[in-house]
C-alpha positions in Angstrom: 57.9 115.1 -28.4 60.6 112.9 -29.8 64.2 114.1 -29.7 65.2 111.6 -32.4 66.7 113.2 -35.5 64.2 113.2 -38.3 65.1 113.7 -41.9 62.8 115.1 -44.5 62.4 112.9 -47.5 61.3 114.1 -50.9 58.9 111.8 -52.6 58.9 108.1 -52.0 61.5 106.5 -49.7 63.4 104.0 -52.0 64.6 102.0 -49.1 61.0 101.2 -48.1 60.2 100.1 -51.6 63.1 97.7 -51.5 62.1 96.4 -48.0 58.5 95.9 -49.1 59.6 94.1 -52.3 61.8 91.7 -50.3 59.1 91.0 -47.7 56.7 89.9 -50.5 59.3 87.9 -52.5 58.4 84.2 -52.9 61.7 82.4 -53.0 60.2 79.1 -53.9 59.1 80.6 -57.2 62.7 81.5 -58.2 65.1 79.4 -60.1 68.4 78.4 -58.6 70.2 80.9 -60.8 67.8 83.7 -59.6 68.3 82.7 -56.0 72.1 82.8 -56.4 71.9 86.2 -58.2 69.7 87.6 -55.4 72.0 86.2 -52.8 75.0 88.0 -54.4 73.2 91.3 -54.7 71.9 91.1 -51.1 75.4 90.3 -49.7 76.8 93.4 -51.6 73.9 95.5 -50.3 74.7 94.4 -46.7 78.4 95.3 -47.1 77.4 98.7 -48.5 75.0 99.4 -45.7 77.6 98.3 -43.1 80.2 100.6 -44.7 77.8 103.5 -44.8 76.7 103.0 -41.2 80.4 102.9 -40.1 81.2 106.0 -42.0 78.3 107.9 -40.5 79.0 106.7 -36.9 82.6 107.8 -37.3 81.7 111.2 -38.5 78.7 111.9 -36.4 78.6 111.0 -32.8 75.4 112.9 -32.0 72.9 110.2 -33.0 70.1 109.5 -30.5 72.4 109.4 -27.5 72.2 112.2 -24.9 75.2 112.6 -22.7 74.4 114.0 -19.3 77.0 114.7 -16.6 76.9 112.4 -13.6 75.6 114.0 -10.4 78.3 112.1 -8.5 81.2 114.0 -10.2 
């Protein structure tokens, strides 16, 4: 049995929708303006994700790490 924290989600996971959409995106079919617009939005999304990850790691150190005392101490 996995000890990893699992979160219940209601309905469809919007992050998976975004990931699937990006994985099927044909960049060659986009205009230069569309590519630049996509680039700008993806950079902002990366910054937002990094900020949220930092916030969560600062407030919650439990994560998937298990700390066990060393037998040598």
